[in-house]
N, C-alpha and C positions, 0 to 999 in steps of 0.2 A: 530671663532670656530664654531658658529651656523650655518653660511653659508656651512662651510666645512662638518658638520655633515648632512645638508639636501642634499648637492651633493653626498655625499657617500650613503645616503638612496636612492637617485635617481638612482644612478648608479647600486645598488644592485637591485632594483625593475626592471630595465630594463634588467639586466642580467637574473633575475628569468623568466621574461616574454619570453626572448629570448630562454632560454633553455626550457621552457615550450612549445613554439611553435615549436622549432627545433625537439622535440620528441612527437609531439602532435598525439594521437591516437584518433580513432573515426570513425564515419560515414561521408562519403562525398558522394554527389550525383550532377551528371551533365550529360552532353552529352559527349560521347567518340568520339574522333577524332584520325583516324590511317593515318599517313603520312608514305608512302612507298618510299624508294630510291632503284634505280637499278644501281649498280656499274658493268657495263658490261666490259669484257675484250674480245677483239675481238678474235675469234677462241679458247678461252681457257675457257670454261664453268666452269671448277673446280677451277679456280681462280677469277671467277665473284662472286659477292656478293650482297644480297639484305638486307636492314635494314628497320625495322619497328619502328616508334617512336609513342608512345601512349601519349594522352593527355586527361585530364578531362576539360570540357569547362563549366564553372559556370558564366553566362552572358559574360562580356568582359574578364574575368579571364581564363587563361590557365596553367594547373599544369600538369608538366611531370609526367608519371605513369611508375613504374616498376613492370612487372608481372614475376612470377616465370616460367610461361609457357604461350605460345600464347593462348590468350582467344578465338580465332577464331570468333570475332565479327566484325562489320562494322561500318565505320564512321555514326554518326547519332544516334546510340543506346543510350538510356538514362539508366544510371546504377547507383547503389548505391554500394559504395565501404566502405569496412571496412578495415583499414590499418594504417600505421604510416607515417607521414610527418616529414621530416627531415629539414624542411625550403626551400628545393628545390625540392626534389622529393618525390613523394607518393608512398610507397611500398604497393601493394595490397596484402592483406592476404585472403580476399574472396571477391566475387562480385555476385550481384544480377541485373539481367536486369530488370529494372522497366518498359521499353517502347522500345520494339525493333522495329526498322524500318523493313518493310516487306523485305524479302529475295529478291535477285535479280529477282525471278519470282515474279509478271508478269512485271516488269519494264525493262525486257531484251528483250521485243518483240515490234515489229513495228519500225516506224520511231523515229530516235534519233536525235532531233533536237540539233545541235552542232555548236558552235561558236569558231573559231580559231582566237586568237589575237596575231598579231605579233608586238613584242616590241624590243627595245633596250635602251641603257642607256647613260648618258651623258659622260661617259669615254669610250663607245664602242657604236658608232653610225652606225656600219656596218649593211647591209641588205643582208645576205647571200642567201636568197631565194626571188623569186617573189611570188606575191599572187596568181598567176595561178599555179605556182608549188605547193604551199601547198593546195590550193583548189583541184586540181586534184588528189593528194596523198591521203588526208583524204576522200574527197566525192566520189573519183572515185576509185582507187585501193583498199584502206582499206575498204570502205563501201561494195564494190563487194566481198571482202573476208569474211566479216561478214554475208552478205547475203548468201553466198554459204554454209558456216558452220553452219549457223542457219536453212538451209533447207528453205530459202526464207522467214524466219519469222522476220529478224532484218536487218536494214540497217541505214546509217547516211546520213542525209541531214543538210544543213546549209550554213554558210557563212564565208568568211576570210577577216578580216579587219587588218588595220594597213598599213605601220609601224608607231608605236608611240614611240616617244622618251620619256621615263619615267623620272620624276624629281628626278633621284636617281643614285648613283653610282652602278656598277655591283658587287662591293664587299664591305662587306662580303656577302656571299651567304644567301639570305632570301627569300624563295619561297613565303611565305605568303605576304611579302611586295610587291613583283613583282605582286602577282594576285589582290592585293588591287588596286595598281597603274595602272595595265592594265585594271581592270574593269572602274576605274575612268575616264581614257583616252577614252575608247571606249564609255562610256556614253556621255562624253563631246562632242564626234563626231557624236552624234545622234543615237547611237546603243541602241536598247531596250534589255537590257540582259535578261529580263523577258520571251522573246520569245525563250529562249534556255533552255535546261536542262542539258547541258554538256559544260565545258569550257576547251579549251586547250591553253596553253600559250607556244608560240614559240619564241625563242630568240637565238641570236648568242652565240657561246661557251664562258661561263664565269667561274668563279672560283668555282661554285658548284661542289662537287666531283662525282656528279651522272650524267649519260647521260640522264635519264628520272626519273620522280618522279610523283606520284599520290595519292590522298587520295583512300583508299580502300572503295569502295561505296561512299554514300553521296549524297545530293541532294541540289542544282544542284552539278554534279561530277566535278572534276577539275583535270588537268594533266598538267604537265610542261615538255617541251621538250628542253634540254640544248644543242643546236648546233648539235643535232643527228638527223635529219629529215630523218630517214630511216623507210621503211615499217615496219620492225620488232620493232624497238623501240617504234614507234607511236602506233602500233597494241597492243603491249605488255602493254603499259601504259592504254590505252582505256579499255583493259581486266581487269585490276585493278580497273578501275572506275565503271566497272560492278559488282565488288565484288568478283573477282577471285583473289586467291593467286597463288603462283608458282607451275607449274607442276615439281616435283622433281624426283629423283631416289633413290633407296635404294639398295646399295652394300654390300652383306654380304660375300664378298670373295667367297669360294668353294662351298657356298650353296645358293640357293635362299633366303631362311630365316633362320635366326640364331641368337645366342644370341649378337654377335658383328656385328653391321652394321654400314655403313657410308652412310649419308644422303648429296646428292649433290642438292643444292638449285635450280639449273637450269638442273637438270639431264635428263629430258625428251627431248630428241633430236628431237622428232617428232612434238613437241607442240610449239605453238607460246608463251605459259606461261612458256616455258622452255628454251631451247638454241636458238640462233639466227637463226630462220627459220620461215617463215609465213606459217606455215602448220595447219591442222586442230586442235582445242582443242581436248584433249582425250575425251573419253565418259564419265568419272566421271565428268570432267568440264562441259560438254555439259549438263549433268543432272543437275547441280547446277544451271545453267541458265534456265532451262526448256526446252531447246531445244531437249531434249530427255525425253521420258517418261512422258510428261506433255501436257494435253488438246490434241490438234490435231497434236503435234510432233510425229515423228517416235518413235515407242514403244521400251522400255525396258523390258526384262522379268526377273522376280524375281524368282530364281531357288531354290527349297527346296525338290525336289524329283529327284531321278535316272532318266536319260533320256537322248536321243540324240536330241540335240538342234541345230537349224540353225541360223547362223549368216548372215547378208547382209554387204557388205563393208560400213564402217563408214561415207565414203564420198559420197554415193548415196542418192539422194533425193527421196526415195521410202517408202513405208508403212511397209516395212520388219524390222524385230528386229535387231536393231544396237548394243545391248549391252546385255550381260547376267552378272546378280549381284547375288551374293550369299553371305551369312553371314560368315565372317571369325572370328570375335571376338565380344561378346556382351559387352554393358557397363559395367563398373566395377568403384569401388571407385577411384576417380582421373581420370577416363577415362569416361566422361559422354555420348560419342557417341560410336556407333558400328563402327567396321572396316568391310568393304566389300572388296570381289574380284570382279572387274569389267573387264570382257572380251570383247575385240573388235577385228574387223577384218579389216586391212588396205589394201588398194590397191593403185596402182599409177594413182590417178585420181584427176582432178581439182587442188586445193591448194596442194595435196600430189603427184602431178605428178613427182616430182623429186626423190620420193622413188624408182622409176623404174631405175633412172641413178646412184644409190648408189650401186656399184657392191658387195660390201662386206656384205650387210645386208641380213638377213633371214625374214624379216618382211613380205614380201609377200608370204612367204612359211609357214606361221603359224599363231597363234592368239597372240595378245598382251594382258598382264594382268597387272592391276594396283590395289594398295591398296590405303588406305587413312588414314589421321592422325585420332586420336581417341580423342584428346583434343578438338579441334574445328571443326573436320570433314570438314575443309576447304582446306587441301593441299593433292594433290594426289601424289603417288609414283609409279614410273615405277619399275617393277621387273625384274630382269635378270634371264629368263629361260634356259639360257646356261651359268651357273656359271662355272668360272675357264677357260672359253675360252680365249686364248691369246689376242684377239682382245680387246683392252681397251676402245673403244669409244662407247660401248653399241649398235653397230649396229647389234649384234647379240643376241638381247634381247628376241625374240619371242619364244614361244613354238612351235616347228616345228611339221608339220603333221606327224603323227605316234609316237609321243612322249608324255608322261605322266608327270603331276607334282602332287605329293601327299603332302598334309599337314596333318600330323597325329594328330596334336592338334585340328584342326577344324573338321577332319574326312571327308575331301574332296579329291577326285582325279579328275583331269582335264585332259582329253585326247583330243587333236588336232586330229581329225580322218582324215578329207580331205578337200580340199578347191579347187575352181578354180575362174574365174574373177567375178563371180556372187554371190558365197556363200561359207560358211564354215561349216563343221559339227563339233560340239563339244560334246563329251560324259562327262556327270557329274555323278559321283557316290559318295554316302554318306555312310560313315562306322561309328560305333561307336568310 
């Protein structure tokens, strides 16, 4: 009887502890880790999707996080969280950044020392790519693309090593385990990991549901290529490691902006961080990296007075203004960042040469306008300046020369006046 009583007391105590832990409320502090997955569907951006998984790292412990809205932070930020832990997931009620990593600027400049590690598995020892193929793609084609769109300020150098057969099965999908084993294998073969600031793991197609994945930011940065060694996928994932989120679009039906809008995660069809195309990042994304409006980068003009402004093509490596930026919405409760209008002028040059072969587009006959998210100020949205056009693929999204867009809430009228191969003229008018 006494033993039974003790057993019952122990069971009750364990139950009380379990209940207490499963609904633990309080403050939690650690390092933020953001793992992004890209589920691309070829030729169908509206069906493609991305997924962010958030974790709080406390030493060796990693706790999944649930945010009500995207916090707009980067891997490596140290945060203090107030929330409720249900035993598995910590639901975030409020968050304070106690030690933020520096933004992408200035770590998005200069030589980017990168290591590509080719690996396979005990149940899949295939080697679908040669080392020279990977080397030429990353440090040739993709490096040249980053050099061009950064106006000669950023490029990739490094090495390709492998193939290493990891002492693990390819299933279940475990990106972190692949990274740990790949780094161990490279070290065992004499590779000095400390000589590189970026790691890319390349392997044959396995059960992971994504084509590519990456940590958003982080040092060293890390990206995974799951049997999809294409210029777009690799360049897109490298963009995430620089700290870029997606270049999306905002579809408000028969109007450019309205109360009911649909966000398309990969909707910016001209941008490598949008649909499958290795084109220039848009001006808002370039600004986040410091490639526009920072230091010796080409300038951005912040507009707050009426006037006729000149834009040079986004693709040209000149000292002319590449973007016009004006305030759309100021910060407000629940929206800690301002929203901006960012205007750019595109021409069929360099990486954007294919714009000249897209017969249905009006992009070369006007200016392109984006806005941004107000929660984290990290995602850009392409706006449709030809709402209601029967063309459903966004190719007619530009504000054509001779036409105007008016935002009565912000009190801004944007008129695309004229343009040629070297510049565009834009009239900005402010009204109460």
